[in-house]
N, C-alpha and C positions, 0 to 999 in steps of 0.2 A: 300819578297816574295807575288806574285801577292793571291788575294783571293779568295779561289775555291767557285769553285759553288754551294755548302749548303753552304759557310757565306753569299753570291749574296743572296740566297733565300730570306736567315733569314733578312735579311735587308727589301728589297721587302717587305716583310708581312708584317712587323711593319709601314714601311713611310705611307701606310694610316691611323692608327689610329694617330700617330705623327700632319697632316693634318689636324685630326678633333675635335681636343679637344678642348674642353670644357668646362666651370664652371655654375651648373645650378642659374637662378636668374640674370648673366652677360651677357647677351647673348646682340647684338646692336641692335637695334632701328631706324630705316633710320623714319621722321618725314619728312612730309609737310607742305610749310608757311601755316601760323591761325593754325594751329590743337592744339586743347588743349590739354596742358601736365597736369597730377594731381600732385601736391601736397600734399605727405605722410609726414606726423608726427608723431613722437617715440615717446615712453612716459616720462613724464618730470625727469631729473632725476639734483642731487644738489650733489655737490663735500662736503658739509657740514653735509649734510643726506643722509642716506644713504635708503635710502624710495622712491621707486618709486614712480609718480602718474598718472593715465592715464591723457592724454592731455584734454580728455575734463572736467576733473573734474576741470576747472578750465576754465571761461567766456569766452569760445575763442568765432568768431561766426562759427555757424557751415555750413554744404553745404546748397542750397539756395534749392534739395530736399527733406531735409530730415526733417523732426519736431523734432522741441524740445523739445521732446515727448519721439521719436523713439533713441533707443542708437545705435550710428556711429560701424560698426562693423572693424574692421580690413581689409585689404586686404590679402591676400595668399603673405605669407617668406618664404622664404627658410628655411630648416631645420636646417642651422647652428643661421640665426635668432631668428629662433622659441624657439632652448634650448638656448640663452642666456638674452631670454624672451623682445625681440625687436619686437614692432609693426607696423604697417604700418597704419593709420587714412585718411583716407583724408581730407583735409581743403578745408576752403574756397574762398582761393586765386586762383586767374585766370592767369593763362601764358598761355599765346599763342604763340606758334615756330616765329621763326624770323619776329615778330611784334611788335612795341614800341606800348607803354599803358601807359598812365597817372595815376597816385597815384588815388586813389576813396576810399573812406568808406568803406568794406565791411557789416559793421552792425556799431548798437548802442546798447547798454546794460548798461539797468538800474542795480545800486548797491545798494544793504539791506548792513548795519552796518555787519551785521556777514560773511557776503560773500565778501568785500572790507577786514575787520582781514586781512582772509585769502590768497587773492594775495597778502596785502601785509607782512604776513606772509614767504610765499615763496618767493618773490624778494628779500627780507631777507636772504632768505636760500638760495638761488640763484641758484633757480631751474632754468633750460633754457632745450629746446626743439629743437633735430635736424630735420632739415624738408630734406626731401629727393626727387629729381625728374628724373626719370629714373633711379634707384637706386644711385643717388651719392647726394651729400649733397648738397642743396642748396646754405645755407651759412657754410663761413670758415676762421675762423681768421688768421689774416695777419698784417702784419706789411703796408702801406705805405710808401712811402716818404712826403708826406705832411705833 
């Protein structure tokens, strides 16, 4: 049997809501050539040790506009990310949209023995960090043919 006018009206009222479906935090962004893209770091995690560490607990290079004694605040994250303890700390990496860039040093750090021991221990415990750009992972582990 053909749909009744009531059924058609119900379908038409639901149509706009299905076209406007949106998940917070993943709206598409348009970037122009040359625009700087922000690389954000999550916390340090290890498969061997369940204790996470802040990204800047390691002697990583800090953004140029942040003083060494100044704390680096996390960018806003969505509710789901907040509940699982994710962070979004700005990093010193510079990436520009659609521009080839040469590799270069971000900074140099002097290591005192105590700090070097801490870095070595975290490497031995397989700590790693996930870097994100525009809510997407920057590096993904995979296999290549080479």
